[in-house]
KEPA-412807 format. One line per 8 residues: number of its first residue (from 1); their letters; for each residue x, y, z of N, C-alpha, C. Coordinates in steps of 0.001 Angstrom, whole numbers. Example, Ala and Ser with C-alpha at 12.3 -4.5 7.8 and 13.67 -1.06 7.14 Angstrom:
KEPA-412807
1> AS> 13190/-5690/7800/12300/-4500/7800/13200/-3300/7800 | 12850/-2250/7080/13670/-1060/7140/12900/30/7870
END
This chain:
KEPA-412807
1> XXXXXXXX> -124703/-153606/-183648/-123889/-152756/-184499/-124670/-152409/-185781 | -124749/-151118/-186092/-125493/-150690/-187255/-124746/-150957/-188517 | -125446/-150884/-189631/-124824/-151060/-190969/-123770/-149951/-191301 | -124097/-148733/-190839/-123191/-147678/-191055/-121813/-147922/-190421 | -121860/-148461/-189234/-120622/-148705/-188534/-119781/-149699/-189272 | -120453/-150750/-189966/-119691/-151759/-190609/-119058/-151274/-191903 | -119808/-150373/-192627/-119386/-149958/-193940/-118492/-148766/-193914 | -118475/-148013/-192735/-117657/-146858/-192728/-116163/-147239/-192569
9> XXXXXXXX> -115298/-146331/-193070/-113870/-146643/-192850/-113463/-146445/-191431 | -112526/-147298/-190948/-112107/-147155/-189612/-111239/-145951/-189423 | -111296/-145381/-188222/-110596/-144098/-187879/-109223/-144529/-187377 | -108139/-143840/-187839/-106773/-144137/-187342/-106315/-142999/-186524 | -105312/-143296/-185501/-104667/-142288/-184701/-105620/-141931/-183556 | -105457/-140704/-183130/-106184/-140236/-181962/-107597/-139911/-182285 | -108442/-140048/-181314/-109852/-139680/-181378/-110047/-138371/-180730 | -110639/-137405/-181480/-110869/-136081/-180926/-112235/-135861/-180460
17> XXXXXXXX> -112954/-137011/-180147/-114339/-136842/-179604/-114383/-136078/-178285 | -113395/-136395/-177324/-113397/-135680/-176070/-113205/-134164/-176220 | -112577/-133710/-177215/-112515/-132308/-177453/-113837/-131667/-177665 | -114705/-132303/-178529/-116000/-131885/-178666/-116958/-132061/-177417 | -116602/-133092/-176685/-117352/-133292/-175439/-117001/-132069/-174455 | -115759/-131798/-174341/-115395/-130719/-173396/-115990/-129340/-173779 | -116045/-129168/-175156/-116620/-127916/-175646/-118094/-127798/-175314 | -118774/-128898/-175478/-120236/-129044/-175100/-120450/-128763/-173676
25> XXXXXXXX> -119571/-129324/-172761/-119701/-129045/-171310/-119412/-127621/-171024 | -118574/-126952/-171646/-118303/-125532/-171452/-119586/-124703/-171806 | -120220/-125070/-172930/-121346/-124291/-173321/-122557/-124511/-172357 | -122508/-125642/-171561/-123677/-125881/-170655/-123218/-125308/-169259 | -122064/-124651/-169104/-121662/-124046/-167885/-121001/-125133/-166985 | -120510/-126172/-167495/-119917/-127295/-166631/-118382/-127128/-166901 | -117673/-127511/-165880/-116190/-127472/-166035/-115675/-128840/-166671 | -114848/-128739/-167694/-114297/-129997/-168238/-113343/-130601/-167234
33> XXXXXXXX> -112966/-131817/-167440/-111965/-132549/-166562/-110661/-131791/-166540 | -110014/-131613/-165347/-108789/-130929/-165264/-107630/-131719/-165897 | -106572/-130978/-166334/-105460/-131728/-166819/-104588/-132264/-165684 | -103878/-133402/-166096/-102973/-133957/-165116/-101584/-133296/-165171 | -101100/-132769/-164034/-99780/-132085/-164059/-98760/-133205/-163888 | -97839/-133241/-164885/-96765/-134149/-164822/-95509/-133567/-164264 | -94631/-134351/-163731/-93352/-133917/-163042/-92147/-134732/-163424 | -91029/-134088/-163967/-89946/-134713/-164427/-88809/-133704/-164533
41> XXXXXXXX> -87590/-134107/-164408/-86371/-133386/-164720/-85446/-134225/-165645 | -85271/-133804/-166825/-84346/-134435/-167780/-83377/-133360/-168299 | -82183/-133837/-168502/-81196/-132873/-168975/-80157/-133612/-169969 | -79406/-132824/-170636/-78438/-133317/-171537/-77416/-132193/-171788 | -76174/-132694/-172052/-75084/-131785/-172373/-74032/-132572/-173370 | -73287/-131680/-174022/-72280/-132239/-174924/-70890/-131931/-174227 | -70080/-132978/-174137/-68709/-132787/-173544/-67754/-133124/-174665 | -66469/-133149/-174286/-65437/-133247/-175366/-65447/-134568/-176138
49> XXXXXXXX> -65992/-135687/-175515/-65916/-136982/-176194/-67253/-137468/-176596 | -68337/-136797/-176202/-69705/-137273/-176562/-70734/-136484/-175873 | -71827/-137250/-175497/-73093/-136731/-174960/-73353/-137315/-173561 | -73872/-136612/-172618/-74222/-137140/-171318/-75768/-136698/-171156 | -76655/-137823/-170864/-78044/-137513/-170636/-78255/-137869/-169208 | -79218/-137193/-168518/-79566/-137502/-167169/-81028/-137396/-166959 | -81622/-138014/-165880/-82955/-137940/-165570/-83173/-138296/-164094 | -84315/-137910/-163459/-84723/-138403/-162196/-85543/-139704/-162368
57> XXXXXXXX> -85968/-140311/-161276/-86694/-141587/-161430/-88033/-141558/-160729 | -88637/-140348/-160561/-89967/-140359/-159933/-91089/-140206/-160936 | -92063/-141064/-160887/-93230/-141150/-161750/-94439/-140726/-160834 | -95148/-139707/-161291/-96324/-139206/-160510/-97574/-139282/-161350 | -98642/-139396/-160532/-99970/-139387/-161162/-100771/-138355/-160308 | -100724/-137045/-160760/-101272/-136062/-160032/-100444/-135823/-158789 | -101136/-135806/-157571/-100365/-135684/-156305/-99842/-136976/-155807 | -100004/-138066/-156560/-99590/-139474/-156021/-98258/-139834/-156744
65> XXXXXXXX> -97382/-140284/-155844/-96117/-140839/-156448/-96282/-142346/-156717 | -96495/-142727/-157924/-96879/-144085/-158263/-95591/-145001/-158470 | -94386/-144471/-158786/-93243/-145234/-159014/-92075/-144379/-158567 | -91219/-144896/-157643/-90058/-144164/-157168/-88830/-144426/-157937 | -88818/-145444/-158756/-87518/-145788/-159491/-87836/-146147/-160974 | -88461/-145330/-161623/-88786/-145672/-163075/-87702/-145161/-163999 | -87623/-145683/-165207/-86589/-145378/-166156/-87104/-144434/-167069 | -86372/-143291/-167218/-86822/-142202/-168193/-85875/-141996/-169370
73> XXXXXXXX> -84768/-142779/-169372/-83820/-142801/-170461/-84027/-143950/-171297 | -84457/-143819/-172557/-85002/-144833/-173371/-83915/-145148/-174453 | -83679/-146360/-174789/-82784/-146828/-175896/-83511/-146628/-177214 | -82708/-145923/-178143/-83321/-145774/-179485/-82456/-146629/-180500 | -81158/-146595/-180530/-80309/-147206/-181516/-78938/-147362/-180747 | -78055/-148109/-181343/-76660/-148170/-180794/-76078/-146700/-180773 | -75640/-146298/-179490/-75115/-144981/-179268/-76053/-143864/-179518 | -77409/-144111/-179398/-78403/-143111/-179490/-79392/-143429/-178441
81> XXXXXXXX> -79604/-142439/-177501/-80608/-142571/-176418/-81544/-141314/-176418 | -82635/-141461/-175568/-83615/-140421/-175576/-84222/-140304/-174197 | -84291/-139087/-173573/-84920/-138860/-172297/-86292/-138338/-172646 | -87294/-138805/-171834/-88754/-138456/-172034/-89302/-137785/-170818 | -90013/-136675/-171060/-90825/-136111/-169998/-92201/-135884/-170475 | -93171/-136039/-169606/-94572/-135928/-169956/-95285/-137164/-169436 | -96228/-137650/-170213/-97022/-138936/-169899/-96056/-140153/-170241 | -95881/-141042/-169236/-94937/-142091/-169316/-95409/-142979/-170534
89> XXXXXXXX> -96690/-143306/-170678/-97105/-144129/-171691/-96774/-143611/-173100 | -96978/-142234/-173270/-96632/-141574/-174539/-95221/-141611/-174897 | -94314/-141315/-173889/-92815/-141248/-174164/-92339/-142727/-174509 | -92850/-143710/-173856/-92443/-145039/-174081/-92927/-145523/-175446 | -94180/-145249/-175770/-94738/-145645/-177080/-93993/-144904/-178215 | -93732/-143687/-178098/-93066/-142990/-179236/-91657/-143479/-179416 | -90864/-143604/-178285/-89486/-144026/-178451/-89409/-145541/-178891 | -90305/-146370/-178443/-90320/-147826/-178945/-90619/-147858/-180424
97> XXXXXXXX> -91538/-147024/-180878/-91959/-147040/-182279/-90759/-146555/-183154 | -90150/-145467/-182788/-89104/-144941/-183592/-87870/-145833/-183540 | -87644/-146473/-182358/-86541/-147358/-182254/-86615/-148573/-183183 | -87890/-149082/-183295/-88085/-150210/-184301/-87920/-149782/-185697 | -88247/-148471/-186082/-88096/-147976/-187405/-86620/-147779/-187644 | -85732/-147389/-186582/-84335/-147292/-186722/-83734/-148695/-187051 | -84197/-149665/-186467/-83657/-151033/-186644/-83874/-151420/-188155 | -85078/-151146/-188597/-85426/-151447/-190024/-84602/-150628/-190994
105> XXXXXXXX> -84364/-149347/-190614/-83561/-148472/-191476/-82069/-149034/-191505 | -81581/-149461/-190336/-80247/-150020/-190364/-80062/-151217/-191157 | -81174/-152174/-191192/-81022/-153345/-192002/-81120/-152948/-193476 | -81876/-152024/-193795/-82029/-151593/-195294/-80775/-150910/-195824 | -80115/-150131/-194986/-78964/-149402/-195381/-77651/-150083/-195130 | -77644/-151003/-194187/-76415/-151672/-193880/-75440/-150957/-193105 | -75884/-149972/-192337/-75038/-149088/-191561/-75701/-148616/-190310 | -75040/-148077/-189318/-75618/-147641/-188111/-76590/-146369/-188387
113> XXXXXXXX> -77562/-146247/-187527/-78414/-145084/-187793/-77716/-143843/-187229 | -78039/-142776/-187868/-77515/-141451/-187442/-78484/-140763/-186537 | -78085/-139774/-185671/-78907/-139059/-184770/-79952/-138203/-185521 | -79485/-137737/-186621/-80450/-136883/-187468/-81651/-137736/-187940 | -81431/-139005/-188268/-82470/-139883/-188675/-83475/-140080/-187564 | -82978/-140321/-186401/-83968/-140471/-185194/-84705/-139129/-184909 | -84000/-138042/-185113/-84644/-136716/-184878/-85760/-136521/-185902 | -85491/-136844/-187180/-86561/-136541/-188155/-87836/-137490/-187939
121> XXXXXXXX> -87528/-138728/-187472/-88669/-139721/-187321/-89426/-139297/-186077 | -88839/-138799/-185072/-89564/-138341/-183919/-90399/-137104/-184178 | -89813/-136134/-184902/-90440/-134885/-185249/-91717/-135205/-186120 | -91470/-136105/-187085/-92558/-136437/-188023/-93775/-137039/-187226 | -93451/-137923/-186390/-94573/-138625/-185630/-95362/-137593/-184717 | -94565/-136766/-184023/-95158/-135778/-183098/-95914/-134764/-183914 | -95368/-134301/-185008/-96078/-133199/-185750/-97432/-133727/-186311 | -97553/-135020/-186688/-98714/-135496/-187258/-99894/-135417/-186203
129> XXXXXXXX> -99606/-135547/-184983/-100704/-135490/-183925/-100846/-134145/-183240 | -100118/-133204/-183657/-100311/-131752/-183309/-100378/-131593/-181816 | -99499/-132202/-181063/-99454/-131960/-179610/-100323/-132867/-178872 | -101053/-133743/-179439/-101930/-134712/-178657/-101091/-135758/-177882 | -99856/-136059/-178450/-99016/-136952/-177690/-98172/-136100/-176701 | -98364/-136269/-175442/-97582/-135553/-174347/-96290/-136186/-174171 | -95297/-135786/-175001/-93945/-136362/-174964/-92982/-135187/-175259 | -92254/-134718/-174275/-91137/-133714/-174516/-89755/-134528/-174352
137> XXXXXXXX> -89041/-134539/-175471/-87823/-135437/-175552/-86585/-134676/-175608 | -85509/-135304/-175071/-84096/-134840/-175241/-83317/-136002/-175918 | -82958/-135834/-177126/-82249/-136855/-177949/-80779/-136551/-178023 | -80064/-137598/-177648/-78658/-137409/-177690/-77856/-138742/-178177 | -76823/-138484/-178884/-76165/-139678/-179438/-74832/-139127/-180178 | -74051/-140195/-180584/-72849/-139979/-181302/-72864/-140893/-182561 | -72596/-140240/-183699/-72454/-141018/-184956/-71254/-140628/-185663 | -71173/-140906/-186946/-69931/-140684/-187828/-69634/-139180/-187889
145> XXXXXXXX> -70681/-138349/-187778/-70460/-136946/-187748/-70190/-136284/-186438 | -70095/-137035/-185398/-69807/-136491/-184012/-71016/-136574/-183110 | -70803/-135896/-181945/-71862/-135850/-180913/-72943/-134833/-181296 | -74175/-135176/-180912/-75467/-134365/-181251/-76307/-134372/-180065 | -76907/-133258/-179749/-77904/-133130/-178681/-79075/-132303/-179267 | -80280/-132812/-179196/-81479/-132185/-179703/-82624/-132206/-178686 | -83441/-131177/-178710/-84716/-131258/-177825/-85860/-131183/-178785 | -86945/-131899/-178430/-88133/-131973/-179293/-89380/-131739/-178359
153> XXXXXXXX> -90204/-130746/-178814/-91403/-130453/-178050/-92600/-131341/-178565 | -93589/-131362/-177789/-94824/-132245/-178256/-95335/-131884/-179565 | -95242/-130613/-180034/-95753/-130295/-181274/-94758/-130529/-182454 | -93573/-130937/-182153/-92626/-131321/-183149/-91500/-130290/-183330 | -91568/-129144/-182610/-90485/-128176/-182758/-89284/-128651/-182091 | -88093/-128281/-182544/-86801/-128828/-182039/-85791/-127647/-181912 | -84827/-127969/-181105/-83689/-127096/-180832/-82462/-127943/-180791 | -81296/-127333/-181276/-79981/-127961/-181190/-79083/-127078/-180282
161> XXXXXXXX> -78749/-127629/-179128/-78065/-126749/-178176/-76970/-127663/-177598 | -75820/-126994/-176982/-74748/-127774/-176267/-75294/-128318/-174990 | -76376/-127787/-174408/-76996/-128255/-173125/-78438/-127821/-173108 | -79290/-128581/-172371/-80628/-128215/-172266/-81285/-129041/-171135 | -82409/-128565/-170679/-83175/-129306/-169677/-84669/-129113/-170029 | -85416/-130184/-169626/-86861/-130140/-169885/-87561/-130744/-168617 | -88891/-130499/-168566/-89664/-131016/-167460/-89997/-129993/-166485 | -90748/-130334/-165471/-91137/-129342/-164405/-90018/-128846/-163611
169> XXXXXXXX> -88944/-129614/-163490/-87738/-129133/-162746/-86671/-128613/-163637 | -86943/-128176/-164863/-85978/-127749/-165843/-85470/-126343/-165418 | -86274/-125493/-164828/-85726/-124134/-164435/-84680/-124266/-163435 | -84752/-125196/-162465/-83697/-125205/-161526/-82559/-125951/-162165 | -82723/-126937/-163033/-81571/-127659/-163659/-80853/-126754/-164602 | -81505/-125949/-165365/-80865/-125130/-166386/-79994/-124036/-165828 | -80357/-123645/-164548/-79564/-122651/-163831/-78191/-123230/-163597 | -78093/-124484/-163312/-76768/-125076/-163022/-75891/-125029/-164299
177> XXXXXXXX> -76498/-125366/-165380/-75733/-125284/-166739/-75311/-123938/-167086 | -76252/-122972/-166914/-75887/-121610/-167299/-74881/-120934/-166407 | -74683/-121527/-165284/-73718/-121065/-164321/-72273/-121676/-164531 | -72319/-122986/-164771/-71055/-123762/-164652/-70625/-124315/-166044 | -71429/-124380/-167132/-71141/-125041/-168340/-69969/-124300/-169062 | -69110/-125041/-169637/-68030/-124551/-170484/-67693/-125615/-171504 | -67116/-125148/-172632/-66746/-126082/-173719/-65520/-126884/-173249 | -65485/-128179/-173842/-64324/-129059/-173532/-64430/-129753/-172245
185> XXXXXXXX> -65600/-129895/-171654/-65731/-130505/-170382/-65240/-132034/-170536 | -64560/-132526/-169452/-64240/-133922/-169395/-65387/-134740/-169007 | -65189/-136072/-169066/-66312/-137024/-168698/-66726/-136834/-167256 | -65702/-136906/-166351/-66022/-136670/-164938/-66657/-135404/-164664 | -66190/-134301/-165189/-66789/-132937/-165064/-68283/-132877/-165474 | -68474/-133583/-166709/-69850/-133578/-167284/-70774/-134416/-166376 | -70337/-135644/-165907/-71195/-136432/-164993/-71512/-135657/-163757 | -70553/-135038/-163178/-70729/-134305/-161915/-71837/-133151/-162219
193> XXXXXXXX> -71684/-132410/-163308/-72622/-131317/-163674/-73962/-131872/-163889 | -74096/-132864/-164630/-75477/-133455/-164877/-76139/-134018/-163577 | -75280/-134578/-162750/-75843/-135032/-161416/-76306/-133863/-160614 | -75565/-132742/-160571/-75866/-131621/-159818/-77198/-130963/-160317 | -77341/-130928/-161727/-78493/-130374/-162353/-79764/-131222/-162016 | -79705/-132458/-162007/-80781/-133381/-161710/-81164/-133219/-160222 | -80166/-133079/-159377/-80427/-132993/-157927/-81096/-131624/-157605 | -80770/-130612/-158341/-81398/-129324/-158253/-82871/-129375/-158609
201> XXXXXXXX> -83148/-130284/-159612/-84570/-130412/-159912/-85305/-131292/-158932 | -84603/-132282/-158290/-85218/-133104/-157339/-85562/-132347/-156150 | -84734/-131557/-155669/-84908/-130754/-154335/-85682/-129608/-154487 | -85982/-129020/-155805/-86731/-127807/-155855/-88060/-127965/-156638 | -88395/-129219/-156946/-89636/-129455/-157707/-90351/-130732/-157145 | -91598/-130615/-156748/-92273/-131657/-156096/-92572/-132797/-157075 | -92667/-132538/-158311/-92840/-133609/-159323/-91671/-134442/-159662 | -90454/-133972/-159251/-89255/-134744/-159507/-88707/-135213/-158102
209> XXXXXXXX> -88006/-136355/-158279/-87556/-136909/-157009/-86880/-138264/-157179 | -86586/-138920/-156061/-85852/-140177/-155876/-84480/-140135/-156398 | -84024/-140867/-157481/-82709/-141188/-157799/-82270/-140440/-159102 | -80971/-140562/-159382/-80411/-139963/-160613/-79902/-141006/-161540 | -80436/-141042/-162754/-79953/-141898/-163769/-79039/-141081/-164755 | -78010/-141652/-165285/-77091/-140929/-166177/-76687/-141989/-167320 | -76570/-141477/-168523/-76215/-142212/-169670/-75097/-141427/-170308 | -73889/-142045/-170386/-72688/-141438/-171055/-72445/-142153/-172385
217> XXXXXXXX> -72560/-141332/-173481/-72476/-141839/-174799/-71240/-141283/-175482 | -70346/-142201/-175960/-69229/-141910/-176620/-69091/-142682/-177901 | -68152/-142411/-178827/-67997/-143181/-180022/-67655/-144619/-179716 | -68628/-145493/-180044/-68354/-146913/-180007/-68573/-147471/-178518 | -69086/-146628/-177520/-69289/-147079/-176281/-70379/-146277/-175599 | -71275/-147032/-174891/-72374/-146401/-174104/-72315/-146908/-172683 | -72369/-146007/-171743/-72354/-146399/-170255/-73584/-145884/-169571 | -74475/-146758/-169135/-75696/-146482/-168573/-75525/-146613/-167007
225> XXXXXXXX> -75442/-145474/-166263/-75305/-145486/-164811/-76641/-145411/-164157 | -77214/-146602/-163919/-78529/-146752/-163264/-78354/-146347/-161731 | -79292/-145562/-161348/-79161/-145053/-159864/-77803/-144668/-159484 | -77234/-143705/-160319/-75934/-143184/-160074/-75836/-142454/-158701 | -76845/-141754/-158367/-76954/-141053/-157074/-78253/-141405/-156428 | -78333/-141555/-155160/-79632/-141823/-154447/-79804/-140761/-153338 | -80028/-139433/-153738/-80068/-138412/-152693/-81173/-138512/-151687 | -82219/-139216/-152031/-83450/-139321/-151116/-83314/-140679/-150417
233> XXXXXXXX> -82226/-141327/-150516/-82238/-142636/-149814/-82144/-142358/-148289 | -82976/-143059/-147381/-82907/-142734/-146031/-81672/-143195/-145450 | -80870/-142300/-144707/-79634/-142636/-144094/-79808/-143466/-142797 | -78803/-144161/-142382/-78919/-144935/-141082/-78131/-144061/-140038 | -78852/-143729/-139057/-78290/-142927/-138043/-77761/-143687/-136838 | -77824/-145052/-136855/-77360/-145878/-135761/-75906/-146079/-135902 | -75137/-145605/-134970/-73673/-145767/-134983/-73299/-147056/-134259 | -72024/-147340/-134328/-71511/-148564/-133598/-71668/-148353/-132125
241> XXXXXXXX> -71488/-147152/-131684/-71546/-146869/-130262/-73005/-147063/-129746 | -73925/-146633/-130559/-75380/-146815/-130174/-75769/-148256/-130126 | -75199/-148992/-130972/-75610/-150500/-131059/-75283/-151173/-129699 | -74165/-150819/-129067/-73715/-151470/-127869/-74217/-150749/-126644 | -75126/-149783/-126818/-75645/-149120/-125654/-76550/-149961/-124800 | -76448/-149948/-123489/-77344/-150730/-122647/-77871/-149845/-121574 | -79092/-150061/-121219/-79765/-149182/-120201/-79254/-149578/-118839 | -78836/-148622/-118033/-78280/-148869/-116753/-79458/-149063/-115664
249> XXXXXXXX> -80533/-148401/-115940/-81643/-148344/-115025/-82501/-149613/-115195 | -82933/-150215/-114034/-83863/-151279/-114065/-85064/-151090/-113236 | -86222/-151423/-113761/-87461/-151230/-113071/-88004/-152565/-112575 | -88348/-152566/-111272/-88937/-153767/-110673/-90463/-153796/-110789 | -90933/-154970/-110852/-92420/-155180/-110913/-92999/-155190/-109453 | -93684/-154213/-109147/-94241/-154092/-107811/-95287/-155069/-107376 | -96221/-155209/-108257/-97293/-156235/-107955/-97895/-156768/-109282 | -98410/-157978/-109146/-99020/-158723/-110282/-100389/-159205/-109869
257> XXXXXXXX> -101383/-159070/-110667/-102687/-159447/-110472/-103237/-160185/-111619 | -103656/-161461/-111567/-104262/-162199/-112601/-105746/-162523/-112324 | -106547/-162155/-113154/-108035/-162341/-113064/-108412/-163420/-114122 | -108768/-164626/-113719/-109145/-165649/-114578/-110640/-165451/-115137 | -110877/-165909/-116299/-112226/-165789/-116799/-113099/-166898/-116150 | -114330/-166492/-115843/-115248/-167336/-115280/-115870/-168319/-116238 | -116225/-167831/-117395/-116728/-168750/-118457/-115844/-168803/-119665 | -115823/-169971/-120280/-115005/-170085/-121491/-115647/-169374/-122629
265> XXXXXXXX> -114801/-168656/-123369/-115262/-167868/-124521/-115538/-168780/-125697 | -116657/-168663/-126313/-117118/-169471/-127420/-116609/-168731/-128714 | -116019/-169514/-129589/-115503/-169021/-130939/-116537/-169446/-131969 | -117023/-168499/-132655/-117989/-168708/-133755/-117312/-168389/-135028 | -117393/-169244/-135895/-116769/-169026/-137241/-117925/-168760/-138225 | -117829/-167679/-138946/-118818/-167239/-139927/-118199/-167209/-141297 | -118826/-167918/-142156/-118280/-167881/-143631/-118768/-166718/-144365 | -117942/-166182/-145273/-118298/-165036/-146166/-118915/-165589/-147406
273> XXXX> -120145/-165072/-147759/-120818/-165535/-148937/-120683/-164474/-150005 | -120417/-164945/-151250/-120169/-164058/-152403/-121377/-164155/-153241 | -121830/-162985/-153734/-122944/-162955/-154607/-122546/-163086/-156119 | -123199/-163862/-156827/-122813/-164000/-158211/-123843/-163311/-159103
END
């Protein structure tokens, strides 16, 4: 290690050395590494008593499905949850960081955290890194001011809407909301609509799949419905009638011929050697 490395100030946050590397590769006529395409469907809506969040459970790594039943609805604070789309490591790191900050904020103030506090902390963190954190979030919760639903982009931009969808399956999911959403939805109507929106993303987007997770948030109560629906679960086609079915036809053995070995086979055991 050189003296300059010891005396120089340490760098914090993300390193943008790879950006300069990709620019140098482009100047030499080489193609930079391709981006990883992520796949997710996350939704949220406001109903008459609170907020309902939904997400699929498929985690992909390019064309590979690496996890069929992951959790994309993250706990932030009491009665505040957040859905994440993008790189799983980024979404979990951001939500865990802000969740710990909300705990400290609640201790310092002596009261429950508000949704707007979580929104500002998430926006501040994402804006500092200017989109380098691949995390698209849907934040929902209920506090003393009522139910709230916000969406946050990787660059820190936000929207406040009665319903929204994000991820690669968002186009299919948002079409369900734009067709059927109305004000004053009941809990059962909201859960059914969120489930239908997630299923539309599952069946119309290759990056989304597996099961449906739903989180119903009301004042003083949170209901997390893990694997609420399993539309891709393989069904069992064996009926009770088929279990008792017996073949009526029987086949007889016409002839049998046994050829014994003349010499005994020798078994040779070879050990595997490892190089150190």
